[in-house]
C-alpha positions as CSV (number, residue, x, y, z in Angstrom):
1,M,-27.1,7.1,6.8
2,G,-24.8,4.8,4.8
3,K,-23.8,7.7,2.5
4,Y,-23.1,9.9,5.5
5,V,-20.9,7.2,7.1
6,V,-18.9,6.8,3.9
7,K,-18.6,10.5,3.5
8,R,-17.3,10.9,7.1
9,L,-14.8,8.1,6.6
10,V,-13.5,9.7,3.4
11,L,-13.2,13.1,5.1
12,A,-11.4,11.5,8.0
13,L,-8.9,9.9,5.7
14,I,-8.3,13.2,3.8
15,T,-7.9,15.0,7.1
16,A,-5.4,12.4,8.3
17,F,-3.4,12.6,5.1
18,I,-3.2,16.4,5.3
19,I,-2.2,16.4,9.0
20,L,0.5,13.7,8.5
21,S,1.8,15.4,5.3
22,A,2.2,18.7,7.0
23,T,3.8,17.0,10.0
24,F,6.3,15.2,7.7
25,M,7.2,18.5,6.0
26,L,7.8,20.2,9.3
27,M,9.8,17.3,10.7
28,R,12.1,17.3,7.7
29,L,12.7,21.0,8.0
30,L,14.1,20.5,11.5
31,P,17.9,20.3,12.1
32,F,19.3,16.8,11.4
33,K,19.9,14.8,14.6
34,I,23.0,12.6,14.5
35,P,21.9,9.1,15.7
36,V,23.2,7.8,19.0
37,G,26.2,5.5,18.5
38,F,27.8,7.3,15.6
39,P,30.1,6.4,13.9
40,V,29.5,2.7,14.8
41,D,25.9,2.7,13.3
42,A,26.5,5.5,10.8
43,W,27.1,3.2,7.8
44,R,24.0,1.1,8.4
45,Y,21.9,4.1,9.1
46,F,22.8,6.1,6.0
47,Q,22.5,2.9,3.8
48,D,19.0,2.5,5.1
49,Q,18.2,6.2,4.5
50,E,19.5,6.0,1.0
51,Q,17.4,2.9,0.3
52,Q,14.3,4.8,1.5
53,G,15.1,7.7,-0.7
54,F,15.8,10.3,1.9
55,V,19.5,10.8,1.3
56,I,21.9,10.5,-1.6
57,H,25.7,9.9,-1.5
58,F,28.5,11.1,-3.8
59,T,32.1,10.2,-3.9
60,Q,33.0,13.9,-4.0
61,E,31.7,17.0,-2.3
62,M,28.8,18.6,-4.2
63,D,28.6,22.3,-3.7
64,G,25.1,23.7,-4.0
65,Y,23.3,20.4,-4.0
66,G,21.8,20.5,-0.6
67,K,22.6,19.9,3.1
68,L,25.6,17.7,3.8
69,L,24.6,15.3,6.6
70,W,27.7,13.1,7.0
71,T,31.0,12.1,5.4
72,T,33.1,9.0,5.8
73,E,36.4,9.5,7.5
74,G,39.2,7.3,8.9
75,K,38.0,3.8,9.6
76,E,34.7,4.3,7.7
77,L,36.8,4.4,4.5
78,I,37.4,0.7,4.8
79,Q,33.7,0.0,4.8
80,G,33.2,2.3,1.8
81,G,35.8,0.5,-0.3
82,G,38.4,3.2,0.4
83,L,36.4,6.0,-1.3
84,Q,35.4,9.2,0.5
85,E,31.6,9.4,0.5
86,Y,29.4,12.4,1.2
87,Y,25.8,11.9,2.2
88,Y,23.4,14.7,1.3
89,Q,19.8,15.3,2.2
90,R,17.5,15.0,-0.8
91,P,15.1,17.9,-1.6
92,I,12.0,17.9,0.7
93,L,9.6,17.1,-2.2
94,E,11.7,14.1,-3.2
95,Q,11.7,12.9,0.5
96,Y,8.0,13.4,0.6
97,G,7.4,11.2,-2.5
98,S,9.8,8.5,-1.1
99,W,7.9,8.6,2.2
100,L,4.6,8.0,0.6
101,Y,6.0,5.3,-1.6
102,N,7.6,3.5,1.3
103,I,4.3,3.6,3.3
104,F,2.0,2.5,0.6
105,T,4.2,-0.2,-0.9
106,E,6.2,-1.6,2.1
107,W,4.5,-0.1,5.2
108,N,7.9,1.3,6.1
109,W,7.7,4.4,8.4
110,G,11.5,4.7,8.8
111,T,13.9,3.7,11.6
112,S,14.7,5.2,14.9
113,T,17.8,7.4,15.4
114,S,17.8,7.7,19.2
115,I,15.1,5.5,21.0
116,Q,16.3,2.2,19.5
117,V,18.9,3.0,16.9
118,N,18.1,1.5,13.5
119,A,15.0,-0.3,14.8
120,S,11.8,0.1,12.9
121,A,9.7,3.0,14.1
122,I,6.5,1.1,13.5
123,D,7.8,-1.9,15.6
124,I,8.7,0.4,18.5
125,I,5.2,1.9,18.5
126,G,3.6,-1.5,18.2
127,S,5.4,-2.8,21.3
128,R,4.3,0.2,23.4
129,L,0.7,0.8,22.1
130,P,-1.0,-2.1,24.1
131,V,0.2,-0.6,27.5
132,S,-1.3,2.9,26.8
133,I,-4.5,1.4,25.3
134,S,-5.1,-0.9,28.3
135,I,-4.6,1.8,30.9
136,N,-7.0,4.2,29.1
137,I,-9.6,1.5,28.5
138,I,-9.6,0.4,32.1
139,S,-9.9,4.0,33.3
140,V,-12.9,4.5,30.9
141,I,-14.6,1.3,32.1
142,I,-14.3,2.5,35.7
143,S,-15.0,6.2,35.3
144,V,-18.1,5.9,33.0
145,P,-20.4,4.0,35.3
146,V,-19.2,5.7,38.5
147,G,-19.4,9.2,37.0
148,I,-22.9,8.6,35.4
149,A,-24.2,7.1,38.7
150,L,-23.0,10.0,40.8
151,G,-24.5,12.5,38.3
152,I,-27.9,10.7,38.4
153,W,-27.7,10.6,42.2
154,A,-26.9,14.4,42.4
155,A,-29.7,15.2,40.0
156,L,-32.3,13.2,41.9
157,K,-31.1,15.0,45.1
158,K,-31.0,18.4,43.5
159,N,-30.4,21.3,46.0
160,K,-30.1,18.9,48.9
161,L,-27.1,18.0,51.0
162,T,-26.1,15.1,48.8
163,D,-26.1,17.2,45.8
164,H,-24.0,19.9,47.4
165,I,-21.4,17.4,48.6
166,I,-21.1,15.7,45.2
167,S,-20.9,19.1,43.4
168,T,-18.3,20.4,45.8
169,L,-16.1,17.3,45.4
170,V,-16.5,17.5,41.6
171,M,-15.4,21.1,41.5
172,I,-12.3,20.3,43.7
173,F,-11.1,17.3,41.8
174,I,-11.8,18.7,38.3
175,S,-9.7,21.7,39.2
176,V,-6.6,19.6,40.1
177,P,-4.4,18.6,37.2
178,S,-3.9,14.8,36.7
179,F,-0.1,15.1,37.2
180,I,-0.7,16.6,40.7
181,I,-3.1,13.7,41.5
182,I,-0.6,11.0,40.4
183,S,2.2,12.7,42.3
184,L,0.1,12.6,45.5
185,L,-0.9,9.0,44.9
186,I,2.7,8.0,44.4
187,R,3.7,9.8,47.6
188,W,0.8,8.4,49.7
189,F,0.5,4.8,48.5
190,A,4.0,4.1,47.2
191,Y,6.4,5.9,49.6
192,D,4.3,6.5,52.8
193,L,2.2,3.3,52.9
194,G,4.4,1.1,50.6
195,V,1.4,-0.9,49.3
196,L,1.8,0.1,45.6
197,P,4.9,0.3,43.3
198,F,6.4,3.8,42.9
199,Q,6.9,3.2,39.2
200,W,5.7,0.9,36.4
201,P,6.9,-2.7,37.1
202,D,9.5,-4.0,34.6
203,A,9.1,-7.1,32.4
204,T,10.6,-9.4,35.0
205,S,8.0,-8.5,37.7
206,T,5.3,-11.0,38.8
207,G,1.7,-10.9,37.6
208,A,0.5,-9.5,40.9
209,A,3.1,-6.7,40.8
210,K,2.1,-5.9,37.2
211,A,-1.6,-5.7,38.2
212,L,-0.7,-3.4,41.1
213,G,1.2,-1.2,38.7
214,Y,-2.1,-0.3,37.0
215,V,-3.7,1.1,40.2
216,I,-2.0,4.5,40.5
217,P,-2.1,5.6,36.8
218,V,-5.7,4.4,36.4
219,L,-6.8,6.2,39.5
220,A,-5.1,9.4,38.3
221,L,-6.9,9.2,35.0
222,C,-10.2,8.3,36.5
223,F,-10.6,11.3,38.9
224,G,-10.9,13.9,36.1
225,S,-13.2,11.7,34.0
226,I,-15.5,10.8,36.8
227,C,-15.9,14.5,37.7
228,G,-16.6,15.3,34.0
229,Y,-19.2,12.6,33.7
230,T,-20.8,13.5,37.0
231,R,-21.2,17.2,36.2
232,F,-22.4,16.6,32.6
233,T,-24.9,13.9,33.7
234,R,-26.3,16.0,36.5
235,A,-26.7,19.1,34.2
236,E,-28.5,17.1,31.4
237,L,-30.7,15.1,33.8
238,C,-31.8,18.3,35.7
239,E,-32.6,20.0,32.4
240,V,-34.7,17.0,31.2
241,M,-36.5,16.6,34.5
242,S,-37.7,20.2,34.4
243,S,-38.9,19.9,30.8
244,D,-42.6,20.3,29.8
245,Y,-43.1,16.8,28.4
246,L,-41.9,15.3,31.6
247,L,-44.4,17.4,33.6
248,L,-47.1,16.2,31.1
249,A,-46.2,12.6,31.8
250,R,-46.7,13.2,35.5
251,T,-50.1,14.6,34.9
252,K,-51.1,11.6,32.9
253,G,-50.5,9.4,35.9
254,L,-46.9,8.2,35.7
255,T,-45.0,8.0,38.9
256,K,-41.7,9.9,39.4
257,S,-39.6,6.8,39.1
258,Q,-41.4,5.8,35.9
259,C,-40.8,9.3,34.4
260,I,-37.2,9.1,35.3
261,T,-36.4,5.6,34.0
262,R,-38.7,5.7,30.9
263,H,-38.1,9.3,29.7
264,A,-35.6,11.4,31.6
265,L,-32.7,9.0,31.6
266,R,-33.2,7.9,28.0
267,N,-33.3,11.4,26.7
268,A,-30.4,12.6,28.9
269,M,-28.2,9.8,27.6
270,V,-28.3,11.2,24.0
271,P,-25.6,13.8,24.6
272,I,-23.9,11.8,27.4
273,V,-23.0,8.5,25.6
274,P,-21.2,10.2,22.7
275,S,-19.2,12.2,25.1
276,I,-17.6,9.0,26.3
277,L,-15.6,8.8,23.0
278,A,-14.6,12.4,23.3
279,E,-13.5,11.8,26.9
280,F,-11.4,8.8,25.7
281,I,-9.5,11.1,23.4
282,G,-8.9,13.5,26.2
283,I,-7.7,10.7,28.5
284,L,-5.3,9.3,25.9
285,S,-3.7,12.7,25.3
286,G,-3.6,13.5,29.0
287,S,-1.8,10.2,29.7
288,M,1.4,11.6,28.1
289,I,2.5,13.3,31.3
290,L,1.4,10.5,33.6
291,E,3.3,7.9,31.6
292,N,6.5,10.0,32.0
293,L,5.9,10.5,35.7
294,Y,5.2,6.8,36.4
295,N,7.8,5.5,33.9
296,I,5.1,3.7,31.8
297,P,6.5,2.4,28.5
298,G,3.6,3.6,26.5
299,I,3.1,5.8,23.4
300,G,2.5,8.9,25.5
301,S,5.9,8.8,27.2
302,L,7.4,7.7,23.9
303,F,5.9,10.9,22.2
304,V,7.7,13.1,24.8
305,N,10.9,11.1,24.7
306,S,11.0,11.2,20.9
307,I,10.7,15.0,21.0
308,N,13.4,15.4,23.5
309,S,15.8,13.1,21.7
310,E,14.8,14.5,18.3
311,D,13.9,11.0,17.0
312,Y,11.7,12.3,14.2
313,N,10.7,9.0,12.6
314,V,9.4,7.6,15.8
315,L,7.6,10.9,16.5
316,M,6.0,10.8,13.1
317,V,4.5,7.3,13.7
318,D,3.4,8.4,17.2
319,M,1.7,11.4,15.7
320,A,0.0,9.2,13.2
321,I,-1.4,7.0,15.9
322,F,-2.8,9.9,17.9
323,T,-4.3,11.4,14.7
324,L,-5.9,8.1,13.7
325,I,-7.4,7.5,17.1
326,S,-8.8,11.0,17.3
327,L,-10.3,10.9,13.8
328,V,-11.8,7.4,14.2
329,A,-13.3,8.4,17.6
330,S,-14.8,11.6,16.0
331,V,-16.4,9.5,13.2
332,F,-17.9,7.1,15.8
333,L,-19.0,10.1,17.8
334,D,-21.1,11.5,14.9
335,I,-22.5,8.1,13.9
336,S,-23.5,7.2,17.5
337,Y,-26.1,9.9,17.6
338,G,-28.2,8.1,15.0
339,F,-28.1,4.8,16.9
340,I,-28.8,6.3,20.3
341,D,-31.7,8.4,19.2
342,P,-33.6,6.9,16.2
343,R,-35.1,10.3,15.5
344,I,-31.7,11.5,14.4
345,R,-30.8,10.6,10.9
346,M,-27.5,11.9,9.7
347,G,-27.4,13.0,6.1
348,A,-31.1,12.6,5.5
349,K,-32.8,14.9,3.1
350,N,-35.5,17.3,4.3
351,N,-38.7,16.4,2.4
352,A,-40.7,19.2,3.9
């Protein structure tokens, strides 16, 4: 088991390295975006880019070297000592080497060109990550017990009125996109009733207002997750309850409740519990649209804003966060099978 865990971690790191390297190459091939505030912040920006090894400057125009990004003119000549300077983009492989060197030696992921000009991209992500994580964790904490409980209830009442009602509601809510749900919640609770804020409270809001700000996005994320857990739990439990070994347990004298609690639920949880991690990944990626609609300052809305504003450095770090979360969750997903069911031993040799 230990060798399997190490192997999965190494493969996850290799996968992350390949994904981020490919993303960096594609980002650098995109058209250069002039940062907001030029030419005021131009000098500082290109000095920073030159220190990181992404651009190089000459005192004369260099035909055939590469792509010309910017040149000093007018007032900028005073800052440059009166010399005309031409900033060129380095070859992509040189930029890639500089990017790796900056990350492994200084943990420097570059600076923002639009979101917060010249601010560290890693600092921008760090300030917004707690909001997204807290919203998603709260939604998981609520949706997991509720969804599993409804699934168990529907399985125990199979083909009865309760089962039909739960199954119908699940099919309805699971078919409605989360952005439609949050739009309806904003309309009903914020505008019609006025009991909840219509957007995410700002930093100056009171603690009560900030707490109320979680209600609408958490509910919007919970609906789909609850329906997914309910449907999956019902299907697994119904399958286990109709299995041969459970019928054998009944013939040996166990009551229905004993069969359900001792055998059916325990075996049904084997595929259900690992799905919680997979669901968390889906919630985190699905919260991008919700964060934009509710004006939540999280990494989901930042991902979309960085694409629209062509802030490639911030987008690169945001992509790294989503990649890391997905890969770590997949590793825990594989490992969890062995802990949930002792009969499962990942990486064990077959002695037969």
